[in-house]
N, C-alpha and C positions, 0 to 999 in steps of 0.2 A: 899727080904732083912727082912723081919719081924724080929723084935729082933735081930738084927744084928746092931753091929755098925759100922756105915762107915766114913771114912775119906777121903773127897774128895779133892785131890791137883789139880788146874787149874792155869790157865796163870796167875792168880794175885800170885799166889807161886813162881812163875819165877822156874821151879825145872833147869832153867839153871844157878843158882845163887848157891854159897855157901850156903848161908843161906837156900834157898827155898829145897836143898839135907838134910843140918842137919835138918829141922824141918819134911822131909819124914822119914829119919832113925831113927828119935826120936819117930815119929809116930808108925814104925814098932817096935821099941824097946817095946815101950808100950804094943802095941798089943801083942807081943810075951808072957811080961809077965803077961798080963790079961788071954788070951788063948792060952798057946804056941802049936803052929802048926795049929791053926786053922784060916788062914788068907788067904786072896785071896787079890790077888794085879791084878786089871784091867788096863791094859797100854792099852792108845789111843791117840799116840801121831799123831799131825796134819798130814795128809799126802799129804799135799801141791806140795813139791818137788817131790814124789813119782807117779804124774799122768801120767796115761796115755797120757792125752793130750800135754803133756811138747816134746811128740816124734814131733808132729806140730808145737806148739809152740815156740821150740827152734829154728827156723830160723828166729826168730825177736831179735833182740838186747835187747831191752826193756825188753823182757820175759829172755832171758837168766840170767839177772841179777836179776830176782824175784827168778827164780829156783835155780840159785845158793847161792842166801842170804836163801831160805826154805831148802837146802841141809846144809847148816852150821849150820841153827838152829836146824835141827833133828839131826845130828851128835851130837852136845853138850847136846843136851836133851836125846838122847838113851844113852849116854856115863854116864849121871847121873842115868839115870832110872834102866840101867844095875847094876849099883852100888847101887842102894837101893834094888833091886832083889836079887841078890849076898849075899848081907846081911841078907835079910829075910829066904835065902835059908838054910844061915849057921846057923842062930840064934834060930832055931826052924821048920824050912821048912814052904812053904806057897806054897798055888795052886795058878798059874800065868795064866794069860788071857790076849793076846796081841793080839788088833784089829784092822785091817785095811780092806780097800775095795780088795777084790780078785786079782785085776787087779795093786793093786799099786807097785811099783817099789823096796818099802822098803824089801820086803817079799824075794828079790835077793840081798840085799847087803850083802857084805861079814862078817860084824860086826853082823848083825842080823842072818844071817844064821848059822854063829858060837856058836853064844847065843843060840839059839835053838837046835841044835845037842849038845851042850856041856850040855846044861839041860833037854834035853831031852821033848822038847815040841815038840808037834805034831800038824798038822794044820787040820782042819775040814772047810768046806763052805757051806753057808746057804745062802737064798736069803729074805730080808725082810717083801719080800710080804706075806710070808709064817707063820709071825711071829706079822703081824697084820701093819706092817708099812703102811704107806699111806699119801698122799700128803698132802701138805696145802697151795697150791697154790690154788688161788680164781676161776682160769678155770679148775682144774683138784681135784678139795676138796674132800677129801676121797678115791680117786681111789688108789688103791693099786701100791705100789712101788717095781719094783724087784730090790731092789740094791744089788749087789755080793758082801757078805763079807766073809772073813776069820778071823777066830780065831786060834791063837796057844797056847797050854796048854799042861802043865806036867799033868791035870788030864784027866782021858778018861770022866770024867761026863761030862764037857763044849762038847765033842764030840757028846755025845749020845744025847745031849738037843739041840744043834745048828748046824742041820747038815740037814735042811730040803729043798730041791730045789723046785723052782715054778711048782705046777702040772697041771700049762696051764689050770685052770678052770676059769683064769680072766685074764681082759685088765690090762695094766698097764700105769699110768703115767709114760712122760719121767724123767730119773734120771740125774741130771747134779753136778756131784762132791761128 
């Protein structure tokens, strides 16, 4: 992103709040004013509630409470992100990238599927080890990690560059989360 202006919205901006959404919309408006249509919005909503491990964990009452809380958070965050994304698309266009682990249940959530289909976003899949993702654990420091990701985008450019699957030429550190 050399030479590109970046604006990062994180947990501290609270995109579940009206103030956070207003700040994101203003950021998109400013970007469209400065460089109409030359905007990439990368969405990486926490995937906690969509983790495949929940199929096992849901048999514990305490886990169900946490899972349900994560799903409520996801729904609100997604609703607000969709509001920002739709505004960006209508206000001059935008490239969109939505990223979650490949096995995240959120990919199959009806509101996600509808947004992807309505806006012609296509998913591509890749493994982190092919892009230099390595472990930072002291016992496996520097060992490649085969984290399976998916990115949905409305531009084929991302799919052409984020599509490498592990070539099997190396071992992997264990990925959890």
